[in-house]
C-alpha positions in Angstrom: 0.0 0.0 0.0 1.8 3.1 -1.2 1.8 6.0 1.3 2.9 8.5 -1.3 5.3 9.3 -4.1 8.5 10.9 -3.0 9.6 14.3 -4.1 12.4 14.3 -6.6 15.0 17.1 -6.5 18.0 17.3 -8.9 20.9 19.7 -9.2 23.7 20.0 -11.8 26.9 20.5 -9.8 30.0 22.2 -11.2 33.3 22.0 -9.3 35.9 24.5 -10.5 39.6 24.1 -9.6 42.7 24.8 -11.6 44.0 22.6 -14.4 47.7 22.2 -14.2 50.5 19.8 -15.2 50.3 16.5 -13.2 54.1 16.1 -13.1 55.2 19.6 -12.2 52.6 20.6 -9.7 53.4 19.6 -6.1 50.6 17.8 -4.2 50.2 20.7 -1.7 49.8 23.3 -4.4 47.0 21.6 -6.3 43.4 22.7 -6.8 42.1 19.4 -7.9 38.4 19.5 -8.9 38.1 15.8 -9.1 39.5 15.3 -5.6 36.9 17.8 -4.4 34.1 16.0 -6.3 35.2 12.7 -4.8 34.9 14.1 -1.3 31.5 15.5 -2.2 30.3 12.1 -3.4 31.3 10.6 -0.1 29.7 13.4 1.8 26.4 12.8 0.0 26.4 9.2 1.2 27.4 10.1 4.7 24.9 12.9 5.2 21.9 11.0 3.7 22.6 7.9 5.8 23.3 9.9 9.0 19.6 10.0 10.0 16.9 7.3 10.1 14.4 7.1 7.3 13.9 6.1 3.7 15.5 9.2 2.2 17.9 8.7 -0.6 20.7 10.7 -2.2 22.5 9.9 -5.4 25.4 11.2 -7.5 24.6 9.7 -10.9 27.1 11.3 -13.3 30.6 12.7 -13.3 32.8 14.2 -15.9 36.4 15.4 -15.3 37.9 18.0 -17.6 40.1 18.2 -19.5 40.3 14.5 -19.1 43.9 13.7 -19.7 46.4 11.5 -17.9 48.9 14.3 -17.3 46.5 17.1 -16.3 45.1 17.8 -12.9 41.3 18.2 -13.5 40.3 21.8 -13.5 36.6 21.3 -13.7 34.2 18.5 -12.8 30.6 18.3 -14.0 28.6 16.1 -11.6 25.1 15.9 -10.1 23.0 15.6 -7.0 19.7 13.9 -6.5 17.7 13.8 -3.3 14.3 12.1 -2.7 12.0 11.8 0.3 8.3 12.1 1.1 9.1 15.1 3.3 10.2 18.3 1.6 11.5 19.7 4.8 13.8 16.7 5.2 15.1 17.1 1.7 15.9 20.8 2.5 17.6 19.8 5.7 19.8 17.3 3.9 20.7 19.8 1.3 21.6 22.4 4.0 23.8 19.8 5.7 25.5 19.0 2.4 26.2 22.7 1.9 28.1 22.8 5.2 30.2 19.9 4.0 30.8 21.6 0.6 32.1 24.7 2.2 34.7 22.6 4.1 35.7 20.8 0.9 36.1 24.1 -0.9 38.4 25.4 1.8 40.5 22.2 2.0 40.9 21.8 -1.8 40.9 25.4 -3.1 38.0 24.7 -5.3 34.5 26.2 -5.8 31.1 24.4 -6.1 28.1 25.7 -8.0 24.7 24.0 -7.7 22.1 24.6 -10.4 18.6 23.2 -9.6 17.1 21.5 -12.7 14.2 19.6 -11.2 11.9 20.0 -8.2 9.0 17.7 -8.1 7.2 17.9 -4.7 6.0 14.8 -2.9 2.5 13.5 -3.6 0.9 11.7 -0.6 -1.7 9.1 -1.5 -5.2 9.6 -0.1 -5.7 8.1 3.4 -9.1 6.8 2.5 -7.9 5.0 -0.6 -5.0 3.5 1.3 -7.5 2.1 3.9 -9.7 0.6 1.2 -6.7 -1.1 -0.5 -5.5 -2.5 2.8 -9.0 -3.8 3.6 -9.3 -5.4 0.2 -6.0 -7.2 0.7 -6.9 -8.3 4.1 -10.2 -9.7 3.0 -8.4 -11.7 0.3 -6.0 -13.1 2.9 -2.9 -11.2 1.8 -0.4 -9.4 4.0 0.4 -5.7 3.4 3.0 -3.1 4.2 3.0 0.6 3.9 5.8 2.1 1.9 6.7 5.1 -0.3 7.2 5.0 -4.0 10.8 6.0 -4.7 10.1 6.4 -8.4 7.9 8.9 -10.1 4.5 8.0 -11.5 1.6 9.6 -13.3 -0.3 9.5 -10.0 2.1 12.1 -8.8 0.5 14.6 -11.1 -3.1 13.3 -10.6 -2.7 13.8 -6.9 -2.9 17.6 -7.5 -6.5 17.3 -8.7 -8.0 14.1 -7.2 -7.5 11.4 -4.6 -5.0 8.8 -5.6 -3.8 5.4 -4.4 -1.3 2.9 -5.6 -0.8 -0.9 -5.2 2.7 -2.4 -5.4 3.3 -6.2 -5.8 6.5 -8.1 -4.9 9.4 -8.0 -7.3 12.0 -10.8 -7.1 15.0 -9.5 -5.1 13.3 -6.1 -4.9 14.6 -5.1 -8.4 12.5 -2.5 -10.2 12.9 -0.2 -13.3 15.4 -2.7 -14.7 15.4 -5.3 -17.5 16.0 -7.8 -14.6 12.7 -6.8 -12.9 10.4 -9.9 -12.5 7.2 -10.4 -10.6 5.8 -13.9 -10.3 2.4 -14.6 -12.1 0.8 -15.4 -8.8 1.8 -12.0 -7.3 0.5 -10.2 -10.4 -2.8 -12.0 -10.1 -3.0 -11.2 -6.4 -2.4 -7.5 -7.1 -5.0 -7.5 -9.8 -7.6 -9.0 -7.4 -6.7 -6.4 -4.7 -7.2 -3.7 -7.4 -10.5 -5.1 -8.4 -11.9 -5.4 -4.9 -10.6 -1.9 -4.0 -12.3 -0.4 -7.1 -15.6 -2.1 -6.1 -15.3 -0.7 -2.7 -14.4 2.8 -3.9 -17.3 2.7 -6.4 -19.7 3.0 -3.5 -17.9 5.8 -1.8 -17.9 9.5 -2.3 -14.4 10.9 -2.4 -14.1 14.7 -2.8 
């Protein structure tokens, strides 16, 4: 029983240092943008896992420039993605990361720039619909759990104009959004039956 679809927030991150010759520049005189980016990536993992919850943080791309064996990277183009059902928690994580970034800048002689490119707010599902789905599953003899959707769905947009609910079924090894995703036929049938019974229940209700 899906409690909501998480908010998705993305930033393009540019780290600027100073490109210099790898052989002639002493280690203590470098402004290595890639070193700074590596410390940032580690900081994202540390900050996001430092508090309990289902929040996630991801650095999904990285490009070092100029990209040569004998040149200290002068610029790195990378990214930041944060997701959670609570917008305030996302902001708190971002603020904590900024504190880490200031320390990385000071230690490496680099500069970070964050450019927001996506801000999709969380979309909670309707409590009444969640209850109906749970009741339908229970009547069919199935167990349930309440969990967020970590991926975006059309229901995220529909939630702005009408009540929404979602049903998830088990995936083998928890893999989703992948060619390796697989749900057993019995689980698919169970989910379809829960959907059917939930729709029959909702048909007799008035949801504003």
